N, C-alpha and C positions, 0 to 999 in steps of 0.2 A: 831769478826763478819765480814762477807765478803760482798763485792759489795754494792748494793743500801742500804742495811740495816745499813751501817755505818752512813750515813747522818741522818737517822731516830733516831739512837741511840744517836748521839751527840746532835741533836736537842732536843730529849726527856730529856736528862740530863740537857741541858741548861734551859729548861722551868721549870723543877723541882726545880733547884737551884734558879732560878729567883723568882718563886712563894713563896718559903720558905723565901727568903730575903724580899720580899715585904709584906708578910702577917703581919697583925697587926691590932689593933683596928682603926687606923687612916689611913691605907694605903689600896689601891686597886691594883689589878694586872694590870699592864700596858703592852701593847704589846711591844716586843723588838724593839729597834731602828734599822734603816737601817745598821748602822755600826756594831751593835751587830750581826745581821743576817749574814753580810759579814764575820765577824770573825768566827762564828759558821760554815758557809759553808767552809771557808778555813781550819778550823780544821778537818772537815770531809774529805776534799780532801787529807790533809796531812796524816790522818789515813789510807785512801785508798791507798795512795802511799806506805806507810810502809808495809801494808798487801800485796800489789801486789808484792813488791820486795821480800818479804819472799816466796810468792807463786812461783815466778820465780826461786828462789834458789831450791825449792823443785821439780820443774818441770824439771830442767836441766838434772838430771840423766835419767829421763824417755825419754826425747828427744834424748839424746845420745844413749840410748838403742834401740831407734827406727831408728837409722841410721843417725841422724843429727850430722854433724861435730861440735866439741866443739867451734872452732873458729867462724864458721857461727852463732851458737847460741849466743855466747857472743856479737858479733858485731850487730846482728839483734835486740837483746833485751836490748842493752845498752841504758839507758835513757828512757825506757818505763815508762809511768805514768798512773795512774788511771784516767779514763775519765768518770765522773758521767753523762755527757750529753749523752753518748752512751747508758748507762743503761736506762735513761729516754726514749730515742727513741726506745729502744727495747721493752718497755712496751706500746708504742703508735704508732704502724706501721699503716700508712695511709690506706692500703688496708683493714685492719681489724677494724679501728676506724671510718671511714667515711661511710655514706650510699653509696650504689652503685651509686646513681645518682650524688651525690657530687663528687665522685671519677671520674666518667666518664666525668663530665663537664670539668675536667682538663686533664684527660688522653686522651680524644678524642676531644680536643678543635679544633676550626677551624685552629688555628695557627699550632698545632701539625700535623694536616692532611696536611696542605700546605707544611710544612717543610718535612714531610714524602714523599710527592710526589717529592719534589725537590731532596731529598736524593736518592730516587729510580732512578730518571733520571740521577743524577751525577754518580752513581755506577752501572748503568744498566748492563754493560758488565760483571763486576765481579759477580753481584748478579745472573744474568742468568746462568753463568757458575757454580756457587755454587748450584743453583737450579737443574741444569742438573746432577751434581755429587751426590748430597745428596737427591734429591727428596723432597725438602721442598720449598714451594712457596716463592718467593722473598719478597712478601708483608708481610708475617708473620715475616721473618727475620728483615725487616725494622721496623715493628711495635714493636718488642721486643727492637730493638736498640733505637727507639723513646721513649719508656717508661723507659728504663733503664738509658739512659744517654742523652736524648734529642738529639739523632743522633750524639753523640760524643762531644757535646758542654759542657756537665757537667758530667764528669766522676768521680767526687768526689776527695776530697783533703785530706782525713783522712789517715794517715799512717796505712796500713793494719795490720802490726804486732802489733801496739799499740791497735788498735780496737779489734783484736782477743785476745790479752792478757787480756784486760779489761773484755771481755765477758767470757773468760775461767775462770778468777778469780771470776767473779760473780757466785752465786750459782745456778742460774735458769737452765742453760743448759751447765754445765761445760764439760761434756764428749764430747758433740757435738763440742764445740768451741776449746777444747784441740786438737781434731783430725784435725780441720781446721787449727789451728796454726802449727801443725806438717807438714801439707801439704804445707802451705805457706813457712815454712822454707826449705822444700825440693825444692820448686820452686826456691828460692834464691840459694840454693846449686847447682842446675843444670844450673844456669846461664841464664835463660830465661829473667830475669829482675833484675835490681839493686834495693836495698832496697829503695833508694830515690824516685824511679819511681813507686814503688808498693803502689799506693794510690787509695783509692776508697771510699766506703760508710761506714757509721758507723757500719754496720754488717759484714764487712770484705770482701764484694764482690767488685770486681774491674774490670776495663777495659771498653771498649765500651758497652759491653752487660752484664757487672756486674756478672762475674763468681765468685763463691766461689772457694777457692783453691782446694777442692776435685773435683769440676766439671772441673776445669782447668786440673788437673792431669789426669783425665779419658778421657776428650773429646777435649781438645784444639788441634788445628792442625796448621801446618806451611804452610799456603796457598801460601805465597809469595816465599817460597823456600830459605829463607836466613839463615836457620839453627836455627832460634828461633821462638817460638810460642809467638808472641808479640801482646797481646790484649790491651796494655796500650798506645802505641804511637799514633801519629797523623794518621797513616795509619790504617784504620779499617778492612782491608781485612782478616787478621788472625782471628779477633774477629767475623766477620760475618760468615766465614766458620766454625768456632768452634761452633757457635750457631746452624747452620744447622746440624753439626755432632752430637751435643747433642740431638736435636729433632729426628733425624733419629735413634739414638741408642734406644730411648724410644718408637719407634714404629710409628712415624709420617706416615700417609697415604696420599700421594699426591692426590689431587682432592677431598678429603673429607672435607667438611666444619667443622669448630670447633663447629658451631651451626647455627641454622636458627630461626629467630623470627617467632612465631606462634600465632594463635588465639585459645583460648580454648572455648569449648561450655559452655553455661550457667550452664548446669548440670554436669560439669566436677567433677570427683571424685578426690579431692585433695590428697588423700592417694596415688594416682598413681604418683604424682610429687615427685618421690623418685629416687635417683641415682641407686638404686638396681633394679628398675623396668625398663626393657628395651624391646623395641619392634621395628620392622621395621617402618619407617614413614608411609607406606601404612596401617599398622595395627593401628597406632595412628589415621590416617585419618578416619578409620572406627569408631573410638570413638569420632570423631568430631574435632580432633586436626589437623588444616590445616595451610598453610602459609598465608601471609597477603592478598593474592589475592583470598583466599578461595579454593585453590587447594592443593592436597596432596603434602607434601614435597617429593622430590626424594629419592629413597631408597639408601642412601649412606652407609647404615650399621645400626646396632642396635643403638637406640637412647633412651634417657630418657628426661623427662620434667624437666626443671630448672626454678625456680621462684626466681631469686636473690633479688627481691624487694617485695616478698610475692604475695598474690593473686591479689593485686591491681596494681602491676607493670607489666612490660613486661615479656612475657613468651618465652621460647626457647626450641627447641629440640636440645640437644647436643649429639655429636658423640664421637668416640674414640679419636679424636685429641684434644678434650677438656681435657681429662685426661693426654695426652702428655704435653700440656701446663702447667698443674698443677705441673709437675715435675720441672718446672722453678720457680713457685710460687704457693702455694696451695690456695691462696685466690680467691674465685669466682670472686670478683671484678676485680682482676688483669687479670684473664683469659678472662673474657668478654671484658676487656679493650684492651688487645692485639688483640683478634679476631675481635672486632668491628673496631679498628683502622686500621687493615689490610684490612678489607672490605671497609672502607671509602677511604683509599689510592687507592684502586682498582677502586673506583667510585660508590660504593653502597650508598644507601640512609641511613639517620639516623635511629636510633631505633624509631619505631612508637609508641610503648606502652607508656602510661603516668605513670610516677613514683609517688608514694604517698609522695610528697615533704613536706607535713605537719608533717611527722614523723621525729624524730631525731635518730641518732645512739646511742646505749647504750655506756656508758663509760666503761673503762677497769674494774673498780670495779663492775659495774652493770653486765657486762658479766660474771665475775667470780661468782657473786652472783646468776645469772641465772643458771649457770651450777651446782652450789652447791645445790640450791633449787630443781632443776629438779632431781638430783641424790638422794637427801634425800627423795623426794616424790615418788621414785620408777621408775623414768625415767632416767636411767643411761646414762650420757654423755661420760662415759669412761675416759675422760681427763678433768681436771680443768685447762684450759690454756687460757681462754678468747677468744679463736678462735672459730668463729661460722661456723665450718666445717660440713660435712655430718653427723657425729655422733651426734653433738648437734642439728642440724636441725631435725634429726630423732627423738630425744628425745622430742623436742618441739612439733613435729607433734603428737606423741603418747599422750602427755599431753593435747594438744588441743582436740584431739578426745575424751579423757576421760572427758573433760570439756564440750563437746557438741558444740564446736565452730569450725569454718572452719580450718581444719588442714593443713595450708600452710607452716608450719615450720619456719615462719619469726620471728626472735628474736626481737620483739617489746617491748616497755615499758609496753604495756597492758598485755603481757604474763607474764612479771616479776611481775606486780601488782597482777595478779591472783595467782601467786605462793606465794606472800607475804600474801595473804588473807587466805591461807589454815590453 
């Protein structure tokens, strides 16, 4: 058994044996002691290490066939260990497990705004030059920097090779992380960074703006001209320019907002709050969708209505640049976080809409259950991955319409309870 399943298997075996030993007319099942739990956890880690080492041996020929030097491979993967904590974090990503209001409370805190303005001031010359070359506003670059590494102050300390090996060994997204591991090995082979300095987050992203190895390979640039694309060191310039190059590649439009907060009319048809439904802001205004002052939003391009907190939360018209930011991270909360932080650094006001803070986020298991029940009921979410993206939101909306309730697509506990009642 691979990955996270090892711990469950070992724990299951432990409790089965313990219950059998404890069973009897005068005995009752007691919970395991702390020391017993520690021993079981240690056994799980040891089993994970053995399985991971076997996986590395099997992976080596594939890596060499992909052009990785054998010596580079052996040195890079010497001593890698199975990290169960990485698997736990993979199942509980903050952008997907928090409500958007809880996420924004941290992502766009007063401190992060103040630090963002300070970072913008400190690197103004570099950021202006990067903006001029790539056509990406400096506030957006700084906002990504702020969310990804707190402006370079917390770039992560997990060895990237170890993280990617653990995730590639885990069964959930093997192909994706095998590819990222190959890219990371190629980065080492090309000499942009030493293994000891290639540290980052649990997911294998690293550097000031947390590039995955595939993003580094495709988009990193040598802004400083020293012959290396160094996104890891104390100097952030290569990382900031690489981020701009990344966004430009995916179609960033300078001067177009990521989104604009709007007010919806009381009679708004919530079926129109769909990423596939796009209109010019002037056309939305004809339907009563206006900015916070009651005026039509400027025609920056085709836009759709986004309700990241459901019908009771703030509403936005979002533009093409929203989809560009999704290339960095697909979570709506992350994209709104980056966009709004950039706006606040620029001097804009806070979000005016009131969030439904009485509601809680669904757990990982509840989100999986929601997707399974929706699909079983004929409202196909396409994927069962616990991520509440456009496909799941669309399925929720269709289910809500069939139930005769407001189809805002919000993955609330009430929606799950309606599905359970079917």
